[in-house]
C-alpha positions as CSV (number, residue, x, y, z in Angstrom):
1,M,-23.6,-15.9,38.1
2,P,-20.9,-17.4,35.8
3,A,-19.0,-15.0,33.5
4,R,-20.5,-14.6,30.0
5,E,-18.4,-16.1,27.2
6,N,-17.6,-12.7,25.7
7,H,-16.6,-11.1,29.0
8,L,-13.2,-9.5,29.2
9,K,-10.8,-12.1,30.6
10,N,-8.4,-11.6,33.4
11,L,-5.0,-12.0,31.7
12,W,-2.9,-11.0,34.8
13,D,-0.2,-13.6,35.5
14,D,0.9,-13.5,39.2
15,A,4.0,-15.5,38.5
16,R,5.1,-13.1,35.8
17,A,4.3,-10.0,37.9
18,A,6.0,-11.3,41.0
19,G,9.4,-9.9,40.3
20,M,8.4,-6.6,38.8
21,S,8.9,-3.2,40.2
22,E,5.8,-0.9,40.6
23,S,6.7,0.9,37.3
24,E,7.2,-2.5,35.5
25,K,3.8,-3.6,36.8
26,L,2.3,-0.4,35.4
27,L,3.7,-1.2,32.0
28,Y,2.5,-4.8,32.3
29,R,-1.0,-3.6,33.2
30,S,-1.0,-1.0,30.4
31,N,-0.1,-3.5,27.8
32,L,-2.7,-6.0,29.0
33,L,-5.4,-3.3,28.9
34,G,-4.3,-2.0,25.5
35,S,-4.3,-5.4,23.9
36,E,-8.1,-5.5,23.9
37,K,-10.1,-3.1,21.7
38,R,-13.1,-3.5,23.9
39,V,-11.1,-1.8,26.6
40,T,-9.7,1.0,24.6
41,N,-8.7,1.9,21.1
42,F,-5.3,2.4,19.6
43,G,-3.6,5.4,21.2
44,G,-6.6,6.0,23.5
45,G,-6.7,6.1,27.2
46,N,-3.8,6.3,29.7
47,T,-2.5,4.7,32.8
48,S,-0.5,5.8,35.8
49,A,1.2,4.7,39.1
50,K,2.5,6.8,41.9
51,V,5.9,5.2,42.8
52,M,8.5,6.0,45.5
53,E,11.8,6.7,43.7
54,R,15.2,7.8,44.8
55,D,15.8,11.5,43.9
56,P,19.0,11.6,41.7
57,L,20.0,14.9,43.3
58,T,19.2,14.5,47.0
59,G,19.3,10.8,47.3
60,Q,16.1,11.0,49.3
61,M,13.0,9.0,48.4
62,A,10.3,11.0,46.5
63,E,6.9,10.2,45.2
64,V,6.9,10.1,41.4
65,L,3.9,9.9,39.0
66,W,4.5,7.5,36.2
67,V,1.9,8.3,33.5
68,K,1.6,7.5,29.8
69,G,3.2,10.3,27.9
70,S,1.7,12.3,25.1
71,G,0.9,10.5,21.9
72,G,1.6,7.0,23.1
73,D,-0.4,3.8,22.9
74,I,-0.8,1.7,26.1
75,G,-1.0,-1.5,24.2
76,S,2.4,-1.3,22.5
77,M,4.3,1.2,24.7
78,K,7.6,0.4,26.4
79,M,9.0,1.9,29.6
80,D,10.2,5.0,27.7
81,G,6.6,5.8,26.8
82,F,5.9,7.1,30.4
83,S,6.4,10.6,31.6
84,T,7.7,10.8,35.2
85,L,6.9,13.8,37.4
86,Y,7.5,14.8,41.0
87,M,4.2,14.5,42.9
88,D,5.1,17.4,45.3
89,K,5.7,19.7,42.3
90,L,2.4,18.6,40.7
91,H,0.6,19.5,43.9
92,A,2.5,22.8,44.0
93,L,1.0,23.6,40.6
94,K,-2.4,24.2,42.2
95,G,-1.0,27.4,43.6
96,M,-0.2,28.6,40.0
97,Y,-3.6,27.9,38.6
98,R,-5.5,31.1,37.6
99,G,-8.8,29.6,36.6
100,V,-10.4,27.7,33.8
101,E,-9.9,30.6,31.4
102,H,-6.1,30.1,31.7
103,E,-6.0,26.3,32.2
104,D,-4.0,25.6,29.0
105,E,-1.1,27.5,30.4
106,M,-0.7,24.8,33.0
107,V,0.7,22.4,30.3
108,G,3.7,24.7,30.1
109,Y,4.4,24.1,33.8
110,L,4.5,20.3,33.5
111,P,8.1,20.1,32.2
112,H,9.2,21.9,35.4
113,C,7.8,18.9,37.3
114,T,9.9,16.3,35.4
115,F,11.7,13.6,37.4
116,N,15.2,12.5,36.3
117,L,15.3,14.6,33.1
118,N,12.8,12.3,31.4
119,P,12.3,13.7,27.8
120,R,8.9,12.1,27.3
121,A,6.4,14.9,27.0
122,A,3.6,14.8,29.6
123,S,0.0,14.3,28.4
124,I,-2.8,16.8,28.9
125,D,-4.5,14.1,31.1
126,T,-1.6,14.2,33.6
127,P,-3.7,16.2,36.2
128,L,-6.5,13.6,36.1
129,H,-4.1,11.0,37.3
130,A,-2.1,13.2,39.6
131,Y,-4.9,14.4,41.8
132,V,-6.8,11.1,42.3
133,P,-5.6,10.1,45.8
134,R,-4.9,6.5,44.9
135,K,-1.6,4.8,43.8
136,H,-2.9,3.4,40.5
137,V,-5.3,5.0,37.9
138,D,-6.6,3.7,34.6
139,H,-8.4,5.7,32.0
140,V,-9.9,3.8,29.1
141,H,-12.5,4.3,26.3
142,S,-14.6,1.2,26.5
143,D,-17.5,1.1,24.1
144,A,-19.9,-0.2,26.8
145,I,-18.9,2.7,29.1
146,I,-19.1,5.4,26.4
147,A,-22.6,4.1,25.4
148,L,-23.6,5.2,28.9
149,A,-21.5,8.4,28.8
150,A,-23.0,9.4,25.4
151,S,-26.6,9.0,26.4
152,V,-28.8,12.0,27.2
153,N,-29.4,10.8,30.7
154,S,-25.8,9.6,31.3
155,K,-25.8,10.4,35.0
156,E,-29.0,8.5,35.8
157,L,-27.8,5.5,33.8
158,T,-24.4,5.5,35.6
159,E,-26.2,5.5,39.0
160,Q,-28.6,2.8,37.8
161,V,-25.8,0.5,36.7
162,F,-23.1,1.1,39.4
163,G,-24.8,2.7,42.3
164,A,-22.4,4.6,44.6
165,E,-19.2,2.7,43.6
166,I,-18.8,4.7,40.4
167,G,-19.1,8.4,40.2
168,W,-20.1,10.7,37.3
169,L,-18.8,14.0,36.0
170,P,-20.5,16.2,33.3
171,W,-18.7,16.9,30.1
172,K,-15.6,19.0,30.4
173,K,-12.8,19.3,27.9
174,P,-9.7,17.3,29.2
175,G,-7.3,19.5,31.0
176,Y,-6.3,20.9,34.4
177,E,-9.8,21.9,35.5
178,L,-11.1,18.4,34.8
179,G,-8.2,17.0,36.8
180,L,-9.2,19.1,39.8
181,W,-12.9,18.0,39.4
182,L,-11.9,14.3,39.3
183,G,-9.5,14.6,42.3
184,K,-12.2,16.3,44.3
185,L,-14.8,13.7,43.4
186,A,-12.4,10.8,44.5
187,S,-11.3,12.6,47.7
188,E,-14.8,13.4,48.9
189,N,-16.2,9.9,48.0
190,P,-13.6,7.3,49.3
191,Q,-16.0,4.5,48.6
192,M,-15.9,5.2,44.8
193,R,-13.7,2.9,42.6
194,G,-13.9,5.1,39.6
195,A,-15.9,7.6,37.6
196,V,-17.7,7.9,34.2
197,L,-16.9,11.1,32.4
198,E,-19.8,12.2,30.2
199,S,-19.1,11.8,26.5
200,H,-15.6,10.7,27.3
201,G,-14.8,7.5,29.1
202,L,-14.0,5.7,32.3
203,F,-11.5,6.3,35.2
204,T,-10.9,3.6,37.7
205,W,-8.4,3.5,40.6
206,A,-6.9,1.3,43.4
207,D,-3.9,1.2,45.6
208,D,-2.5,-2.0,44.0
209,A,-1.6,-2.5,40.3
210,K,-3.5,-5.8,39.9
211,D,-6.5,-4.5,41.8
212,C,-6.7,-1.5,39.5
213,Y,-6.6,-3.8,36.4
214,L,-9.3,-6.1,37.8
215,T,-11.4,-3.1,38.7
216,T,-11.3,-1.8,35.1
217,L,-12.3,-5.2,33.7
218,E,-15.1,-5.6,36.3
219,I,-16.6,-2.2,35.6
220,I,-16.5,-2.7,31.8
221,N,-18.0,-6.2,32.1
222,K,-20.8,-4.9,34.4
223,A,-21.7,-2.2,31.9
224,A,-21.7,-4.6,29.0
225,D,-23.9,-7.1,30.8
226,W,-26.4,-4.3,31.7
227,L,-26.5,-3.0,28.1
228,Q,-27.0,-6.5,26.8
229,A,-29.8,-7.2,29.2
230,E,-31.6,-3.9,28.6
231,S,-31.3,-4.2,24.8
232,A,-32.4,-7.8,24.5
233,G,-35.1,-8.2,22.0
234,K,-34.7,-4.7,20.6
235,P,-33.6,-4.5,16.9
236,A,-30.3,-2.7,16.6
237,F,-30.6,0.8,15.3
238,G,-34.3,0.5,14.8
239,G,-34.0,-2.5,12.5
240,V,-33.0,-3.1,8.9
241,K,-33.8,-0.5,6.3
242,L,-31.6,-1.6,3.3
243,P,-30.3,-5.0,2.2
244,T,-26.6,-6.0,2.4
245,L,-24.9,-7.0,-0.8
246,D,-22.9,-10.3,-1.0
247,A,-19.2,-10.2,-0.1
248,D,-17.9,-10.3,-3.7
249,T,-20.3,-7.5,-4.8
250,R,-19.3,-5.4,-1.8
251,R,-15.6,-5.6,-2.6
252,A,-16.2,-5.0,-6.3
253,T,-18.3,-1.9,-5.5
254,A,-15.6,-0.6,-3.1
255,A,-13.0,-1.2,-5.7
256,R,-14.9,1.1,-8.1
257,L,-15.6,3.8,-5.5
258,M,-12.3,4.1,-3.8
259,P,-10.1,5.3,-6.7
260,V,-12.7,8.0,-7.5
261,I,-12.9,9.2,-3.9
262,R,-9.2,9.1,-3.6
263,G,-8.6,11.2,-6.6
264,L,-11.1,13.8,-5.5
265,I,-9.6,14.2,-2.0
266,S,-5.9,13.8,-2.9
267,K,-5.3,17.0,-4.9
268,D,-3.1,18.5,-2.2
269,R,-1.7,15.4,-0.4
270,Y,-1.9,11.8,-1.3
271,K,-4.4,9.7,0.7
272,V,-4.5,6.0,1.4
273,G,-7.7,4.0,1.9
274,H,-9.1,1.2,4.0
275,F,-12.3,-0.8,3.4
276,D,-14.3,-2.4,6.3
277,D,-17.3,-4.6,5.7
278,S,-17.4,-6.2,9.2
279,P,-20.8,-7.2,10.6
280,A,-20.9,-4.1,12.9
281,V,-20.4,-1.8,10.0
282,L,-22.9,-3.5,7.7
283,E,-25.5,-3.6,10.5
284,F,-25.2,0.2,10.9
285,V,-25.1,1.3,7.2
286,G,-28.2,-0.7,6.4
287,S,-30.2,0.4,9.5
288,A,-33.2,2.6,9.9
289,M,-31.3,5.0,12.2
290,M,-28.2,5.5,10.2
291,D,-29.4,8.6,8.5
292,T,-30.3,10.1,11.9
293,L,-27.2,9.0,13.9
294,A,-24.4,9.5,11.3
295,P,-24.9,13.3,11.0
296,M,-24.9,13.7,14.8
297,G,-21.2,12.8,14.9
298,T,-19.2,11.0,17.4
299,S,-19.1,11.8,21.1
300,C,-15.8,10.7,22.6
301,P,-12.9,13.1,21.7
302,D,-10.6,10.2,20.7
303,H,-13.3,9.2,18.2
304,F,-13.8,12.4,16.4
305,L,-10.2,13.5,16.4
306,R,-9.5,10.4,14.2
307,T,-12.8,10.4,12.2
308,K,-13.8,14.1,12.0
309,I,-17.0,15.1,13.7
310,R,-19.2,13.3,11.2
311,P,-18.9,10.9,8.1
312,L,-20.0,11.3,4.6
313,V,-22.9,9.0,3.6
314,V,-22.5,7.9,0.0
315,A,-25.6,8.0,-2.1
316,F,-26.0,4.3,-3.0
317,D,-29.1,2.2,-2.8
318,P,-28.3,-1.5,-2.5
319,A,-31.9,-2.4,-3.1
320,Q,-31.7,-0.8,-6.6
321,P,-28.0,-0.4,-7.2
322,D,-26.9,2.1,-9.8
323,L,-23.1,2.3,-9.3
324,E,-22.6,4.6,-12.3
325,A,-25.0,7.1,-10.9
326,T,-23.3,6.9,-7.5
327,L,-19.9,7.5,-9.1
328,A,-21.2,10.5,-10.9
329,S,-22.6,11.9,-7.7
330,L,-19.3,11.8,-5.8
331,P,-17.8,15.1,-6.9
332,D,-20.8,17.1,-5.8
333,A,-21.1,15.1,-2.6
334,I,-17.5,15.6,-1.6
335,E,-17.6,19.3,-2.5
336,A,-20.7,19.7,-0.4
337,Y,-19.0,18.0,2.5
338,R,-16.0,20.3,2.2
339,A,-18.3,23.3,2.1
340,D,-20.2,22.1,5.2
341,Y,-16.9,21.5,7.0
342,A,-15.6,25.0,6.1
343,A,-18.9,26.5,7.4
344,Y,-18.5,24.5,10.7
345,Y,-15.0,26.0,11.0
346,D,-16.3,29.5,10.3
347,R,-19.1,29.2,12.9
348,C,-16.9,27.9,15.6
349,K,-13.4,29.4,15.1
350,H,-11.8,31.7,17.7
351,P,-9.4,34.6,16.9
352,D,-6.4,32.4,17.7
353,S,-7.7,29.2,16.1
354,P,-5.3,27.3,13.8
355,A,-6.0,27.6,10.1
356,L,-8.7,25.4,8.5
357,R,-7.3,21.9,8.1
358,D,-8.1,19.4,5.3
359,P,-11.9,19.7,4.9
360,N,-12.4,16.3,3.3
361,A,-14.2,13.5,5.1
362,V,-12.2,10.7,6.7
363,V,-15.1,8.2,6.9
364,Y,-17.4,7.3,4.0
365,L,-20.4,5.1,4.7
366,V,-21.9,3.1,1.8
367,P,-25.3,1.4,2.5
368,G,-25.2,-2.3,1.8
369,V,-21.5,-2.2,1.2
370,G,-19.5,-1.0,4.2
371,M,-17.2,1.8,5.3
372,I,-14.3,3.4,3.5
373,T,-11.7,5.5,5.4
374,F,-9.0,7.7,4.0
375,A,-6.0,9.2,5.7
376,L,-2.4,10.2,5.0
377,D,-1.1,6.7,5.6
378,K,-2.6,3.2,5.7
379,A,-2.2,2.6,9.4
380,T,-4.1,5.9,10.2
381,A,-6.8,5.0,7.7
382,R,-7.2,1.6,9.3
383,I,-7.2,3.0,12.8
384,S,-9.7,5.7,11.9
385,G,-12.0,2.9,10.7
386,E,-11.5,1.1,14.0
387,F,-12.4,4.3,15.9
388,Y,-15.6,4.7,13.9
389,V,-16.5,1.0,14.6
390,N,-16.1,2.0,18.3
391,A,-18.5,4.9,17.6
392,I,-21.0,2.6,16.0
393,N,-20.9,0.3,19.0
394,V,-21.4,3.3,21.3
395,M,-24.4,4.5,19.2
396,R,-25.9,1.0,19.2
397,G,-25.7,0.8,23.0
398,A,-26.9,4.3,23.7
399,S,-29.8,4.1,21.3
400,A,-30.9,0.8,22.8
401,V,-31.2,2.1,26.3
402,S,-31.6,5.9,25.9
403,T,-31.1,8.6,23.3
404,Y,-27.6,9.0,21.8
405,Q,-26.1,12.4,21.8
406,G,-22.9,13.6,20.1
407,L,-20.8,16.4,21.5
408,P,-22.1,19.9,20.9
409,E,-20.6,21.4,17.8
410,Q,-18.6,24.1,19.6
411,E,-17.2,21.6,22.1
412,A,-16.1,19.3,19.3
413,F,-14.4,22.2,17.5
414,D,-12.7,23.4,20.6
415,I,-11.0,20.0,20.9
416,E,-10.3,19.5,17.2
417,Y,-8.7,22.9,16.9
418,W,-7.3,23.1,20.4
419,L,-4.0,24.9,20.4
420,L,-2.5,22.1,22.4
421,E,-3.7,19.6,19.8
422,E,-2.2,21.8,17.1
423,A,1.1,21.8,19.0
424,K,1.0,18.0,19.0
425,L,0.4,17.9,15.3
426,Q,3.3,20.3,14.7
427,R,5.6,18.0,16.6
428,M,4.9,15.1,14.2
429,P,7.9,14.2,11.9
430,R,7.8,15.3,8.3
431,P,6.3,12.8,6.0
432,K,8.6,10.6,3.9
433,A,9.0,11.4,0.2
434,L,6.6,8.7,-1.0
435,A,4.1,9.0,1.9
436,G,0.6,8.3,0.7
437,R,1.8,6.8,-2.6
438,I,0.6,3.4,-3.7
439,A,2.8,1.1,-5.9
440,L,2.1,-2.1,-7.8
441,V,5.2,-4.1,-8.5
442,T,4.9,-7.0,-10.9
443,G,7.4,-9.8,-10.7
444,G,7.4,-8.8,-7.0
445,A,8.8,-12.1,-5.7
446,G,12.0,-11.9,-7.7
447,G,15.3,-10.2,-6.8
448,I,14.6,-6.9,-8.6
449,G,11.0,-6.8,-7.7
450,S,11.5,-7.4,-4.0
451,A,14.4,-4.9,-3.8
452,T,12.3,-2.3,-5.6
453,A,9.4,-3.0,-3.2
454,E,11.7,-2.5,-0.2
455,R,13.1,0.7,-1.7
456,L,9.7,2.2,-2.1
457,L,8.5,1.0,1.3
458,K,11.6,2.6,2.9
459,D,10.4,6.0,1.7
460,G,6.8,5.6,2.8
461,A,4.9,4.0,-0.1
462,C,2.4,1.2,0.2
463,V,3.3,-1.7,-2.0
464,M,1.2,-4.4,-3.7
465,L,3.5,-7.3,-4.8
466,A,2.1,-9.1,-7.8
467,D,3.6,-12.4,-9.0
468,I,2.6,-15.5,-10.9
469,D,4.0,-17.4,-7.9
470,A,1.5,-16.5,-5.2
471,G,3.3,-18.4,-2.4
472,A,6.6,-16.7,-3.2
473,A,4.9,-13.3,-3.3
474,Q,3.3,-13.9,0.1
475,D,6.7,-15.0,1.5
476,V,8.3,-11.8,0.3
477,A,5.4,-9.7,1.6
478,A,5.6,-11.3,5.0
479,G,9.3,-10.6,5.2
480,L,8.8,-6.9,4.3
481,A,5.9,-6.6,6.7
482,R,8.1,-7.7,9.6
483,V,10.3,-4.7,8.8
484,Y,7.9,-2.0,7.6
485,G,4.6,-3.2,9.2
486,A,1.7,-5.3,8.0
487,D,-0.3,-2.2,7.0
488,V,1.8,-1.2,4.1
489,V,2.5,-4.3,2.0
490,R,0.2,-6.9,0.4
491,A,0.6,-9.6,-2.2
492,V,-1.6,-10.8,-5.0
493,Q,-1.3,-13.5,-7.7
494,M,-1.0,-12.1,-11.2
495,N,-0.2,-13.8,-14.4
496,V,0.5,-10.7,-16.6
497,T,-0.7,-12.5,-19.7
498,D,-4.1,-13.2,-18.2
499,E,-6.3,-10.2,-18.8
500,T,-8.8,-11.3,-16.1
501,Q,-6.1,-11.7,-13.4
502,V,-4.6,-8.3,-14.3
503,I,-8.0,-6.6,-13.9
504,E,-8.7,-8.4,-10.7
505,A,-5.2,-7.5,-9.3
506,Y,-6.0,-3.8,-9.8
507,A,-9.4,-4.2,-8.1
508,T,-7.5,-5.8,-5.2
509,V,-5.0,-2.9,-4.9
510,A,-8.0,-0.5,-5.0
511,V,-9.8,-2.2,-2.1
512,E,-6.6,-2.7,-0.1
513,F,-5.1,0.8,-0.5
514,G,-7.5,3.0,-2.4
515,G,-5.9,3.2,-5.9
516,V,-2.5,3.3,-7.5
517,D,0.2,5.9,-8.2
518,I,3.2,3.9,-9.2
519,L,3.4,0.9,-11.5
520,V,6.7,-1.0,-11.7
521,S,6.2,-3.4,-14.6
522,N,9.0,-5.9,-13.9
523,A,7.6,-9.4,-14.5
524,G,9.9,-11.2,-16.9
525,I,11.4,-14.3,-18.3
526,A,14.6,-14.9,-20.4
527,S,15.4,-17.3,-23.1
528,S,18.4,-18.1,-25.1
529,A,18.5,-20.0,-28.4
530,P,19.9,-19.5,-31.9
531,V,17.2,-18.3,-34.2
532,E,17.0,-21.5,-36.1
533,D,16.3,-23.3,-32.8
534,T,13.8,-20.8,-31.6
535,T,10.4,-22.4,-31.7
536,L,7.2,-20.4,-32.3
537,A,6.1,-21.3,-28.8
538,L,9.3,-19.8,-27.3
539,W,8.9,-16.7,-29.5
540,N,5.3,-16.3,-28.4
541,R,6.1,-16.9,-24.8
542,N,8.6,-14.0,-24.8
543,M,6.1,-11.8,-26.6
544,D,3.2,-12.8,-24.3
545,I,5.0,-11.9,-21.1
546,L,7.4,-9.2,-22.1
547,S,5.3,-7.3,-24.6
548,T,1.6,-8.2,-24.2
549,G,1.9,-8.6,-20.4
550,Y,3.4,-5.1,-20.1
551,F,0.6,-3.8,-22.3
552,L,-2.1,-5.3,-20.2
553,V,-0.6,-4.2,-16.9
554,S,0.0,-0.6,-18.1
555,R,-3.4,-0.4,-19.7
556,E,-5.1,-1.1,-16.4
557,A,-2.7,1.3,-14.6
558,F,-3.7,4.0,-17.1
559,R,-7.4,3.4,-16.5
560,M,-7.0,3.7,-12.8
561,L,-4.7,6.7,-13.0
562,R,-7.1,8.5,-15.2
563,T,-10.0,7.7,-12.9
564,Q,-8.1,9.2,-10.0
565,G,-6.9,12.3,-12.0
566,I,-3.8,13.0,-9.9
567,G,-1.1,11.8,-12.2
568,G,1.2,8.9,-11.7
569,S,4.4,7.2,-12.6
570,V,4.8,4.0,-14.8
571,I,8.3,2.4,-14.8
572,F,9.2,-0.4,-17.1
573,V,12.1,-2.6,-16.1
574,A,13.3,-3.6,-19.5
575,S,16.9,-4.6,-20.4
576,K,20.1,-3.5,-22.0
577,N,19.1,-6.1,-24.6
578,G,16.2,-3.9,-25.7
579,L,18.8,-1.5,-27.1
580,A,21.8,-3.7,-27.8
581,A,21.4,-6.9,-29.6
582,S,22.8,-10.1,-28.2
583,P,23.6,-13.4,-29.9
584,N,21.3,-16.3,-29.5
585,A,18.5,-14.2,-27.8
586,A,16.4,-12.9,-30.7
587,A,13.0,-13.5,-29.0
588,Y,14.1,-12.0,-25.7
589,C,15.8,-8.9,-27.3
590,T,12.9,-8.2,-29.6
591,A,10.3,-8.4,-26.9
592,K,12.4,-6.1,-24.7
593,A,12.7,-3.6,-27.5
594,A,8.9,-3.8,-27.8
595,E,8.7,-2.9,-24.1
596,I,10.8,0.1,-24.6
597,H,8.8,1.4,-27.6
598,L,5.6,0.7,-25.7
599,A,6.9,3.0,-22.9
600,R,7.6,5.8,-25.4
601,C,4.1,5.5,-26.8
602,L,2.6,5.6,-23.3
603,A,4.7,8.6,-22.4
604,L,3.0,10.5,-25.3
605,E,-0.5,9.4,-24.2
606,G,-0.1,10.0,-20.5
607,A,1.6,13.4,-20.4
608,E,-1.5,15.5,-20.6
609,A,-2.8,13.6,-17.5
610,G,0.4,13.9,-15.6
611,I,1.2,10.2,-16.1
612,R,5.0,9.8,-16.6
613,V,6.4,6.7,-18.2
614,N,10.0,5.8,-18.1
615,V,12.3,2.8,-18.5
616,V,15.1,1.3,-16.4
617,N,17.4,-1.0,-18.3
618,P,19.4,-3.4,-16.2
619,D,22.1,-5.7,-17.4
620,A,23.4,-9.0,-15.9
621,V,21.6,-8.8,-12.5
622,L,22.5,-12.3,-11.4
623,R,22.0,-12.1,-7.6
624,G,18.6,-12.9,-6.3
625,S,17.1,-13.1,-9.8
626,K,14.6,-15.9,-10.5
627,I,15.5,-15.6,-14.2
628,W,19.1,-16.5,-13.6
629,S,18.2,-19.6,-11.5
630,G,17.0,-21.6,-14.5
631,E,18.1,-22.5,-18.0
632,W,18.9,-19.0,-18.9
633,L,22.1,-19.1,-16.8
634,T,23.3,-22.2,-18.5
635,Q,22.4,-21.0,-21.9
636,R,24.2,-17.6,-21.5
637,A,27.3,-19.3,-20.0
638,S,27.4,-21.5,-23.1
639,T,27.0,-18.6,-25.4
640,Y,29.9,-16.8,-23.9
641,K,32.1,-20.0,-23.5
642,T,32.3,-19.9,-19.7
643,D,30.8,-21.6,-16.8
644,K,28.2,-20.5,-14.3
645,D,30.7,-19.3,-11.8
646,G,32.6,-17.3,-14.4
647,L,29.6,-15.6,-16.0
648,E,29.2,-12.8,-13.4
649,E,32.9,-12.0,-13.6
650,M,32.6,-12.0,-17.4
651,Y,29.7,-9.5,-17.2
652,R,31.6,-7.3,-14.7
653,Q,34.7,-7.2,-16.9
654,R,32.6,-6.5,-20.0
655,S,31.2,-3.3,-18.4
656,L,33.0,0.0,-18.6
657,L,33.0,0.5,-14.9
658,K,34.0,-3.1,-14.1
659,R,31.3,-3.4,-11.4
660,S,28.6,-5.9,-10.7
661,V,25.0,-4.7,-11.0
662,L,22.8,-5.7,-8.1
663,P,19.0,-5.7,-7.6
664,E,19.3,-2.8,-5.2
665,D,21.0,-0.7,-8.0
666,I,18.0,-1.3,-10.2
667,A,15.7,-0.4,-7.3
668,E,17.4,3.0,-7.0
669,G,16.8,3.7,-10.6
670,V,13.1,2.8,-10.3
671,Y,12.9,4.9,-7.2
672,F,14.2,7.9,-9.1
673,F,11.4,7.6,-11.7
674,A,8.8,6.8,-9.1
675,S,9.6,9.8,-6.9
676,D,9.3,13.6,-7.4
677,L,13.0,13.7,-8.1
678,S,12.1,13.0,-11.7
679,A,8.9,15.0,-11.7
680,K,9.9,16.6,-15.0
681,S,11.0,13.5,-16.8
682,T,9.0,11.2,-19.0
683,G,9.9,9.0,-22.0
684,N,13.4,8.5,-20.7
685,I,15.6,5.4,-20.5
686,L,18.0,5.0,-17.6
687,N,20.7,2.3,-18.1
688,V,21.9,0.6,-14.9
689,D,24.3,-1.8,-16.5
690,G,27.8,-0.8,-15.3
691,G,28.4,0.9,-18.6
692,N,27.8,-0.7,-22.0
693,K,28.6,1.4,-25.0
694,E,26.4,-0.7,-27.2
695,A,23.4,0.3,-25.1
696,F,24.1,4.1,-25.1
697,T,20.9,5.8,-26.1
698,R,21.0,7.8,-29.3
């Protein structure tokens, strides 16, 4: 029978693999498997190879286990992502094993098995690879396989689909004991090519790297084919119960919900959101079985470690939408979830369990709208959503051919609050200063805007670049994404004088990241003309952009910041000219003065809500500035009787410090006001102008 169109494809390139060592083939195989979410999710699964290596001490050949190290991702890992351990020492560990009650202590022995002083910490799954008597082992979390593994009659289904070629093991928490079980199963059944682990995933093995890869694909495809055939003609999740709203309404609804949720769950640490209205999600949240399946929680440990044991279902009826009522219900719903989670912790905790962690939900299901996920950073929020999509796929498959079952509550707790998992969490690096913060930067495509965005990204913030020039903003965003990752930077077109565009831009930042914490109001123009040559149109243009535009952008920021209720920081990038008059620039200077006074007014209004408003005043920032690329440069050069090349030197010599002011200098000033370094400052003006006595504040 020809392969179905949606089968996993064989991506192995013999020509490319021909010159590789066994360890290099392992990396190649790992990256191929990890590149496909239908094989395994981000950070999930692991791969290994038993390789003959020369011992650096004895010079003799020794068998070494190369296995994905703790916390890695097989799709993106490099050679340094593998742990390497002597196989003879791993076998010797069997003599140290005191039984399942003491199996966690075996992790402490793994460093003693390290080959060649490799610093990569070994994974808890190392014994599952070590004791399978084959050279190559893959462990993946395919949705099709977990659908079988999470069914109440998992063993019978596995036998029905695979016969004797794939074994089965009952649920057991990953660890040393499970490694012994799997090794025994493989040793006693040499005809087996792998095993399904209940509520967990798939192990496959072979004595050749390519054969192992092909076996993994074959077994997953076979399971997917069987599920498709068995579920043909059956409505997914028992059929449709609720309608799906159109795409624009879904996004608009999410944009209203996300800042409210974010504010309620970010009192202790800032959270970043992600919205998913993919077909799989919409099918599930509108289905007849969603109310039954969602509370059951996920089954695979990798799923619920990322998503918590169960989601929060938001009270929203797309058939009779009342968004205001839904928004009003969120505080009680989130508090009820927290209380339920705390009760789960109290029911299941052990004397040595780690303290209760963040009790807020990670996954929020909204009927007719989609799924919202929140985490401490954007990548984790997105990945958590991807994991829950995996869980949806599992529930769909299991429900079509059997009855889906989540992990028993105590088993789920024992993994979530496993001391070894806690140790992994404690090894994570400290969050950056702006981790979880969300910034909107207007004029984001210009020199100051892009430098400011980079400064905020460098310290962990997510940034939405807003600019009237959509193409330029996208180009800047793409460049920053190459350095800081695609998750954390977005771009949106915004004319700050267009009220509708401003409102829509805030809706976009809400859907993309969950809300806003930092506004950098930086969009600007500059004009130069004697007052008698200043037209009304020129005067109004300065006022529209530099005064009215700053009002519109800050008004919408205040609305969202008050909705969240967790404070925030508004920074106006004004100008020295707002304090010190300049000849032939009455429209510009007056508009900049209005900016500064607007900031003072907003500082008064925002203080009771923890919203700080401050001003950074640049002067003569020529490099990278879009303002200085037009007529303004020529006009100012004419005003000061110099040429374009001499203008920067003139400004430098005019300053007290005799130094040029660069976009990065302004960005540092903005960062100061955006960060907690200035937590007790509002209504302030910071001049970054090289020193100009006319602009001294007084």
